[in-house]
N, C-alpha and C positions, 0 to 999 in steps of 0.2 A: 212405389206403390200407387195404384189407381184408386181414386175415391169412388164410393158407391153413388148411384144416381140420386137417391134421396138426399144424401148429404150435399152433393154438388148443387142440386136445386135450391136447398136452403141457403147455401153461401151466396148464390146469385140473387135470391130474393132480398137477403140482408143488405147486400151492397147497393141494390137498386133503391131500397127504402132509405138508406143513409144519403144517397145522392139527391133523392127528391126532397128530403127534409132540409138539406143544406142549401139547396138551390131555390127553395120556395120563397123566402122573403125577398131575395134579390130580384127574381123574375116578377114578383108582385110589384116592386117599386118601379122597375123599368116599364111595365105595362100599365101602372096606375090602377091596379085592381084593389078592390076594398077587401081587406081582411079583418074579420071581427076581432076586437081587442088588440090590434097591432099599434094603434096610436097610444093607447094606455101603456102598453109594455115599453114603447120608446120613450115616453115621458118619465117612466120610473128609472129606466136605464140612464137617462141624462141626469136625473136628480142624484142617482148614486155615484156617477162618474165624477171623480174629483176634478177640479179646474186644472186645465193643462198649464204648466209653468212655462213661461216664455223663456226660451234659451237665449242667453246673452252671448254675443260673440266674444271670443277671448280677447282680453286686453292686449294690445299690441305695444310693444316697447318702442318709444321714439328712437328713430335711427340716430346713430351717433354721427354728429356733424363734425367735419373737419374744421379746424380753425379757419376763419374767413381771411382771405388774402386782401391786403390793401393794394392800392394802385401801385404798379411797379414791382409786384411780387407774383410768384408762381405758387398756386395752391397745390395741396397734396392730392393724391388719387381719391376718387370718390366712388369707385365701383365697389360692390359688395365684397367683403373679405379683405379689403386692402387696409394696410395699417394707417393710423392717423399720423400724419406728418405735418410738422409746422411748415408754414410757407417760407419760401426762399426769395431773396431779393434778386431781381434780374441783373444779369452781368452782361457786359458787352461780349459779343462773339469773338472767338480767338482769331488771329490772323489767318490768311490762307496758307495751307501747308506748302512749304518749300522743301522737297525731299531730296536728300543726298544718299548715294549707295556707296558702300565700302566692302571690300574683300579683305577680311581680317587675315586670312591665311596668306594672301599674297603680301600684305604688309609685313607679316612675320618673316616671310621668305626673304624680303628685301632688307630687313633690319640688320644692321651690322652688329648690334649687341646680341641679338638672338643667335646670329651665326657664331659669334665667339662662345656663347654659352653652350651651343650644341657641340662645337669642336672640343671644348673642355670636357664635357660629359662623355663624349665618345673616347677620348684619350683614357679617362679614368676607368671606364668600363672595360676597355681592352686591357688595361693593366690588371684589373680585378680578374678577368678571365684567364690571364696568364698565371696569376697567383693561384687561382683555383685549380687549374690544370696541374700545376707544380705540387700543390698539396695532395691532390688525389693520387699522383704518382708515388709520393712518399708513402701514403697509406697502403697502396697496393704492395710496395716493397716490404713494408713492415709486416703485412699479413703473410707474404710469402716467406719471410725470414722466420716468422713464428711457426708456420707450418713445418719448415725444415727442422725446427727444434722440438717438434711435438714428441718424438721418441725419447729425447734426452731430458724431459722435464716431468716431474711428478704432476698428478692431476691438480693438486693445489697450486703448484707454480704455473701450470698452464692457464688455469682460471685467473690467476692474478695478472699474467701477462695479457690475456685477452681483455680483461677489465681496463687495464691501463691503455691499451690501444683503442678501445672503444671510447674511452674518455677523451683521448687525443682527437679522435675523428669528430666526436660531438662538439668539442670546443672549437675545433677548426671550422666546422660548418657554421657554427654560430657567428664566428667572427666574420666569415664571408658574407653571411646574410646581413649583419650589421653594416658592413662596408657598403654593400649595395643599397640598403635603405638610406645611408647617409648621402650617397651620390645622388639618388633620386630626390631626396629632400632639398639638397643644395640646388639642383636644377629647377625645381618647382619654385623655390624662393626667388631665384634669379629671374625667372620668367614672370613671376608676379610683379616684380619691380618694373619690368618692361610694359606690362599691361597697365600698371598705374600711370606711367607717363603717357602711354598711348591714348588713354581716356582724355587727358588734358590736351593732347595734340588734336584729336578728333574735334573736341569742343572748339579749339582755336580756329581750325580750318572751316568748321561750320559757321562760326560767327563771321569770319572773313568773307564768306561767300553768301551770307544771308540766308542760311538754311535753318529751318525750324525743326527738322526731323532727319535722323540718320538711320538707315536700316542696313542690315547685312545683306549682302548679295544672295546668300543661300535662301533668304526668306521671300524673295520676289521671283517673278517669272520673266519679266521683260523690263528693261530700262534703257534709255538712250545713253550714250557714252558721256554726254556733257554732265549727267548726274553723278558720275563715278568720281569719287575723291580719293581713291586708294593711292594713286601715285603721289598726289600732294601730301597726304598723310605720311607715307613712307619717307619722302624727302625730308619733311620737317622733323620726323622721329630720328632720322639719322643725324641731323644737325643738332638735335637736343640731347641724344643719348648714343654715345659710341661704344660704351662698355658699362657693364654692371658688376658689382662685387660678387663673387662666388665663394661660399664657405670652403675651406680647405678640405682635401681628401684625408681621412684619418690615417691612412697608410703613409701619405707624404708627411703628415705632421708627426708621426712616430719615428720616421727615419732620422731627422735631425736630433731628436731627443736621445736616441740610441747612440748617435755619434758623440753628443755632448757627455754621455755617461762614461765614455772611455777615458782611462787615465791619461793625463797630459804627459808628453815625453819631456824630460828635463833638457834645457838648452845647454849646448856646449859653449864654453868660453875660450875664446882664442888666446 
């Protein structure tokens, strides 16, 4: 909507009068004009105005100071936010690092004891594979025989035969899994003994060569041949450990027990 001309004129006049009233005293002070009654009004306003309170700066907490370090000690960190740490006594610097390099995999490959453990495990796993194949063949033959008798058995008899066969298969699979776990555990136990002796051998070779640090070859990029101690460690390991005990295979331990359970034959007297 458009405002009528008289109303618009009234609004403009009101705005102009407000602007002049507000700017009058300021312009008078800037140009030092005399306004009657102005000084009296200013004195009354100053008397009525309460005295301004001086704002005090907020009290600052004293910064937490770390314990002072005596001579020969190292103080803790002093930057903001750092924890307060007690000072430490200065210690002499460590000796210069003399580094040796070792290939653990190569040492294991050259170890006589490790080679014996692997051969024993491979032989036991091959026997386990043969026994597993033999058991699976027996289960297939039993399933085929049961299928051939299906027409001669009642439903109850067939379900009973199937349940017995399933129990045989489940027990056979459990025994095979337990044998495999026992073989793996025996191998891990034997290799752990080799690793235990290997650590002592590495320490001995490092001390003999004046080394202060030994790192694996896989962890470095470049090293000179003189830093490699793999051959020396492998030779000393073979002199110290030629074989390690291996837990017996459950199948091998069960075979003599079955032989001992057979009745002894009476001896003939001549």
